[in-house]
C-alpha positions in Angstrom: 134.3 6.2 32.0 137.1 8.5 33.0 139.8 7.0 35.1 141.0 10.4 36.2 139.0 13.7 36.3 139.3 17.1 37.8 136.5 19.6 38.4 137.1 23.3 39.0 140.7 22.5 40.1 142.6 25.6 41.1 145.8 26.5 43.0 147.0 29.9 44.0 150.3 30.9 45.6 150.3 34.2 47.5 147.9 35.7 45.0 149.5 34.1 41.9 146.9 31.9 40.2 149.0 28.9 39.0 146.0 26.7 37.9 142.5 28.1 37.4 139.3 26.2 37.3 140.4 23.2 35.3 137.9 20.5 34.2 139.9 17.5 32.9 138.9 14.0 31.9 141.2 11.1 31.1 139.5 8.0 29.9 140.9 4.6 30.9 143.2 3.1 28.3 144.2 6.4 26.7 147.6 8.1 26.3 147.0 11.8 26.9 149.7 14.4 26.4 149.6 17.6 28.3 151.6 20.4 26.7 152.1 24.1 27.2 154.9 26.7 27.7 157.1 27.0 30.7 155.1 28.6 33.5 151.8 27.4 32.2 151.0 25.5 35.4 151.7 22.0 34.2 153.8 20.9 37.2 151.4 22.4 39.7 148.5 20.6 38.0 150.4 17.3 38.1 151.3 17.9 41.7 147.6 18.2 42.6 146.8 15.0 40.7 149.6 13.1 42.6 148.9 14.5 46.0 152.1 16.5 46.3 150.2 19.8 46.2 147.0 20.6 48.0 144.4 22.4 45.8 143.0 25.8 46.8 139.7 24.7 45.4 138.1 22.0 43.2 138.3 18.2 43.1 140.4 15.4 41.8 138.6 12.1 41.1 140.2 8.7 40.5 137.9 6.0 39.2 135.0 8.0 40.5 136.4 8.5 44.0 137.2 12.0 45.3 140.9 11.9 46.3 141.4 15.6 46.6 142.6 15.4 50.2 144.2 11.9 50.0 148.0 11.9 50.6 150.3 10.9 47.9 151.2 7.4 49.2 147.6 6.4 49.5 147.0 7.5 45.8 149.9 5.2 44.9 148.0 2.4 46.7 145.0 3.1 44.5 147.0 2.4 41.3 148.6 5.8 40.5 152.4 6.0 39.7 154.4 9.0 38.6 157.8 10.4 37.8 159.0 13.9 38.6 160.3 16.6 36.3 163.4 16.5 38.6 164.8 13.0 39.1 164.2 11.5 42.6 166.1 8.2 42.5 168.1 7.0 45.6 171.6 7.9 44.4 173.5 5.8 46.9 171.5 2.6 46.2 171.9 0.4 43.2 169.7 0.4 40.1 168.1 -2.9 41.2 167.4 -1.8 44.7 165.8 1.4 43.6 163.2 -0.6 41.5 162.9 -3.2 44.3 161.9 -0.6 46.8 159.1 0.5 44.5 158.1 -3.1 43.8 157.7 -3.8 47.5 154.7 -1.5 47.7 152.7 -4.4 46.3 155.0 -7.5 46.2 156.7 -9.7 48.8 159.5 -12.2 48.9 160.3 -14.1 45.7 157.7 -12.1 43.7 160.0 -9.1 43.7 163.0 -10.1 41.6 161.3 -11.2 38.4 159.2 -8.1 38.3 162.2 -5.8 38.9 164.2 -7.4 36.1 161.2 -7.2 33.8 160.8 -3.5 34.5 164.5 -2.8 33.9 164.4 -4.8 30.6 161.5 -2.7 29.4 163.5 0.5 29.9 166.8 -0.9 28.7 168.6 -0.9 32.1 168.8 -4.6 32.8 172.5 -4.7 32.2 173.1 -2.0 34.8 171.4 -3.8 37.8 174.5 -3.5 40.0 175.4 0.1 39.1 174.9 2.8 41.7 172.0 4.9 40.7 173.8 8.2 41.4 176.5 7.3 38.8 174.0 6.9 36.0 173.7 9.7 33.4 170.7 12.0 33.8 168.9 10.3 31.0 169.4 6.9 32.5 168.1 8.2 35.8 164.9 9.2 34.0 164.6 5.7 32.6 165.2 4.3 36.1 162.4 6.4 37.5 160.1 5.0 34.7 161.0 1.5 35.7 160.2 2.3 39.3 156.8 3.4 38.1 156.2 0.4 35.9 157.1 -2.2 38.5 154.1 -1.0 40.6 151.8 -2.2 37.8 149.8 1.1 37.8 146.4 1.7 36.4 147.6 5.3 35.7 151.1 6.3 35.0 152.0 10.1 35.0 155.2 11.0 33.3 156.6 14.5 33.8 159.1 15.4 31.1 160.3 11.7 30.8 162.5 12.2 27.7 164.5 15.1 29.1 168.2 14.1 28.9 167.6 11.1 26.6 169.6 10.4 23.5 167.8 10.1 20.2 168.0 6.3 20.2 166.6 6.2 23.8 163.8 8.5 22.8 162.8 6.1 20.0 162.8 3.2 22.4 160.7 5.3 24.9 158.1 5.9 22.2 157.8 2.2 21.5 157.7 1.4 25.2 154.8 3.9 25.8 152.7 2.5 22.9 153.3 -1.0 24.3 151.9 -0.1 27.7 148.5 1.2 26.6 146.7 -2.1 26.8 147.2 -2.2 30.6 148.0 1.3 31.7 146.4 4.7 31.1 149.1 7.4 30.6 149.3 11.1 31.2 152.4 12.5 29.5 153.7 16.0 30.2 156.2 16.6 27.4 158.0 19.4 25.5 159.3 17.1 22.7 156.6 17.4 20.1 157.7 14.4 18.1 157.2 12.3 21.2 153.8 13.9 21.7 152.5 13.5 18.2 153.8 9.9 17.8 152.5 8.5 21.1 149.5 10.5 22.3 145.9 9.6 21.4 144.8 13.1 22.4 146.6 16.3 23.4 145.5 18.9 26.0 147.0 22.4 26.1 147.5 24.3 29.4 148.3 28.0 29.3 148.3 30.5 32.1 146.8 27.9 34.3 143.8 27.1 32.1 143.0 24.4 29.6 142.6 25.8 26.1 
């Protein structure tokens, strides 16, 4: 059974058809890569999956439920987590507190700290817990966002250009991390780095001019 599906999903902006009639199915337990050139509609498509962009027409289904008009925060409560193409960490807060804020969506009290530390260990930022998030390098901010997604224990994790700004060694660690998550988490990976795509994804979908090829 597909955990995430779309049917006839479309979005237009002032006459520009950014996404056109997309049927998409992501089975539970799969790592799916979504690739395509700049301007193909990938970010718009992901925005509709996450609830940040309202479709012009069509439907988004999560675990069989139509969530097309459900706001983003309620989709998170269903078990979806995502990172953005542009980092969205709280720069004036510490690394720990950024992840703790995400953890408190589902955890309370003493449950929070061990889960935050575990998420930071997975992405290699556990030695930076007291550092201000805004002082991290761009690549480390990307990793912090991934930790913020992981601590929510999502059923579906959507990662938009997660390796952008990472050093080669960090990319290798990211590949290992993603493969280690698949037993518990379905992953949709939007990525330009083809070595990451080919070494992590079970299947690849191509979006071009707003359509799945």
